[in-house]
C-alpha positions, -999 to +999 in steps of 0.1 A: -574+005+200-554-029+201-543-032+238-510-051+232-491-042+199-468-071+200-488-097+219-527-087+225-538-112+255-572-096+245-585-099+210-599-061+205-631-073+196-639-085+228-629-054+247-658-032+259-662+007+259-646+007+299-616-014+287-616+009+261-609+035+279-586+020+308-563+012+285-566+049+268-561+063+304-531+036+313-515+051+279-523+086+284-508+085+320-472+062+308-470+082+279-461+113+303-443+087+327-416+074+299-412+108+284-402+124+319-382+096+334-371+070+305-377+034+302-355+027+332-373+054+355-403+049+349-422+029+375-458+008+365-470+020+407-469+059+394-488+045+364-514+022+385-517+055+411-526+079+386-550+061+366-569+045+394-564+014+388-538-013+393-506-031+384-520-059+381-549-043+357-521-030+336-503-064+335-533-078+325-539-058+296-497-053+290-474-080+298-444-060+309-434-023+316-414-030+279-446-037+262-460-010+278-434+017+264-433+002+233-475+005+230-467+040+245-442+045+217-466+032+187-495+055+199-476+084+195-463+078+162-502+067+154-513+101+168-494+121+143-499+106+118-542+105+122-538+138+123-519+143+089-540+124+069-569+148+080-551+178+065-568+171+028-530+180+009-542+163-017-567+190-027-544+217-022-518+232-048-484+213-045-465+246-029-493+255-010-492+215+005-460+217+011-462+247+034-491+232+051-476+200+062-442+218+072-466+242+093-485+214+111-452+193+119-440+223+133-470+232+155-478+194+164-445+187+176-443+221+198-479+212+212-465+180+222-428+179+237-434+146+252-435+128+216-400+145+216-390+132+247-402+097+241-384+098+206-347+111+222-358+084+250-356+055+223-331+068+202-312+065+232-322+029+234-307+027+195-341+021+185-339-016+204-376-014+216-394-001+182-377-027+165-399-052+179-432-036+171-446-054+134-466-017+129-444+007+130-430+007+093-464+008+084-473+037+109-454+057+095-454+051+058-485+079+051-464+106+060-439+095+030-468+087+006-481+122+012-452+141+005-439+115-021-476+132-041-471+163-029-436+163-048-451+144-078-477+169-082-450+197-078-428+182-107-459+178-130-467+213-126-436+227-132-426+247-099-407+218-082-370+211-091-359+170-101-341+150-086-354+153-051-358+125-021-389+126-003-376+103+023-346+128+025-373+161+026-389+141+052-358+142+071-348+180+070-387+192+080-388+168+108-350+179+117-362+216+115-389+211+134-377+190+161-346+209+168-370+240+182-385+219+210-354+192+220-329+222+223-353+247+234-334+249+270-301+248+261-302+272+236-325+297+252-295+297+281-267+298+259-278+327+237-296+343+259-332+343+245-363+331+247-372+310+217-404+299+232-421+335+233-450+343+206-432+360+189-398+343+183-422+310+177-443+330+152-408+338+133-393+306+137-424+287+121-419+308+092-383+309+085-387+268+085-423+271+060-391+294+035-362+270+040-381+239+030-402+257-001-371+274-011-351+242-010-376+229-029-390+253-054-374+262-088-357+293-090-383+311-109-414+300-083-396+314-055-414+345-053 
């Protein structure tokens, strides 16, 4: 893993196994710190204490708090895309592949609320720091490529509707999964219901899958 996605102070090949572990530990702890407190509220002192390292060591690998924050953002996206790449969607029929992708997105975001918080924080910054990443577009391109391939195969098999945009479809899937984490506390309070209960999460997951499938499938393939 690259120590710094913007300007590496040390070439990755020169890093020892111990250094790699230290960097991974710093990013893991910093992820929780930035997710909880945002960029402005996060403290390098706190990250150093929780990683049992020093501020000097953190700044050795990352030149500033902002560059560490950007490394955390990149790692957050890298993690979800890396798991997506293992889903073996290309060997599933289009309908099953789409359902599997939607289900994975829902489950991953439920299991990784820090990812949601980081995305929300960066949106509050209007994407200011992601703009500085030379890797972000390339890093996320496979997500659209996979969905584009599923859609292409579904069209070829005659099961998907024509005229849909894979990027727009990705947006809808992300939104349906994202909301269940980002708004769970306010939604539960407003409607006096526990949206985190096992039964409700299971039902919501199925509903999200069905909504996406019903939008994409041709009428004669909805059953």
